[in-house]
C-alpha positions as CSV (number, residue, x, y, z in Angstrom):
1,M,-8.7,7.2,39.7
2,K,-12.3,6.4,40.5
3,V,-15.0,6.9,37.8
4,N,-18.8,6.5,37.9
5,L,-20.8,3.9,36.0
6,V,-23.3,5.7,33.8
7,P,-26.5,4.2,32.4
8,I,-26.5,3.4,28.7
9,G,-29.8,1.7,27.8
10,N,-30.0,-1.5,29.8
11,S,-26.3,-1.5,30.4
12,K,-23.8,0.7,32.2
13,G,-20.7,2.4,30.8
14,V,-17.6,4.2,31.9
15,R,-16.3,7.5,30.5
16,I,-12.6,7.2,29.8
17,P,-10.7,10.5,30.1
18,S,-8.9,11.6,27.0
19,S,-5.6,11.6,28.7
20,V,-6.0,7.9,29.5
21,I,-7.2,7.2,25.9
22,K,-4.0,8.9,24.6
23,E,-1.7,7.2,27.0
24,C,-3.1,3.8,26.2
25,G,-3.1,4.4,22.5
26,F,-6.8,3.6,22.1
27,G,-8.3,4.1,18.7
28,E,-12.0,3.8,17.6
29,Q,-12.2,0.3,19.1
30,I,-10.6,-1.4,22.1
31,E,-10.5,-5.0,23.3
32,M,-12.2,-5.8,26.6
33,R,-11.7,-9.0,28.6
34,V,-12.1,-10.1,32.2
35,E,-9.1,-11.7,33.9
36,H,-9.7,-13.0,37.4
37,G,-12.6,-10.7,38.0
38,I,-10.8,-7.6,36.7
39,V,-11.9,-5.8,33.5
40,V,-8.9,-5.2,31.2
41,L,-9.1,-2.7,28.3
42,A,-6.4,-2.8,25.6
43,P,-5.9,-1.3,22.2
44,A,-7.6,-3.3,19.5
45,R,-5.2,-5.4,17.5
46,R,-5.6,-5.8,13.8
47,T,-6.8,-9.3,12.8
48,R,-3.4,-10.4,11.3
49,D,-1.0,-8.4,13.5
50,G,2.3,-10.2,13.7
51,W,1.7,-12.5,10.8
52,D,4.5,-11.0,8.7
53,G,7.1,-11.5,11.4
54,A,5.9,-15.1,12.0
55,F,6.0,-15.9,8.3
56,A,9.5,-14.4,8.0
57,K,10.7,-16.6,11.0
58,M,9.2,-19.7,9.3
59,A,10.9,-18.9,6.0
60,A,14.3,-18.4,7.8
61,A,13.8,-21.7,9.6
62,K,12.8,-23.3,6.2
63,D,9.5,-24.3,7.9
64,D,7.3,-22.8,5.2
65,A,6.6,-25.8,3.0
66,L,3.0,-26.1,1.7
67,L,0.9,-28.4,3.7
68,V,-1.5,-28.9,0.8
69,P,-0.3,-29.0,-2.8
70,D,-1.2,-26.2,-5.1
71,M,-2.9,-28.6,-7.5
72,I,-4.9,-31.6,-6.4
73,D,-5.8,-34.0,-9.2
74,H,-9.2,-35.7,-8.9
75,D,-11.0,-38.0,-11.4
76,W,-14.0,-35.7,-11.3
77,D,-11.8,-32.9,-12.8
78,K,-11.4,-35.0,-15.9
79,E,-15.0,-36.3,-16.2
80,E,-17.8,-34.6,-17.9
81,W,-20.2,-32.8,-15.6
82,E,-23.9,-33.2,-16.0
83,W,-26.4,-30.6,-14.8
């Protein structure tokens, strides 16, 4: 399908037909990137999509040990602070 570029301020835009929006699963935001000179539009992902599954795999593989201890003792924790 060919579409026209339309002026939007100093830029240009493309009107995406509602049938394409529905088929692609676009919401209020989409991701746009350029790959080898081709503009690719994709549904926007949530910031932490897939993290739950990744954490579950880590736990199953027993690869979820803390990298930094919960409590870190420092001498300055025991000393009196002066303002």
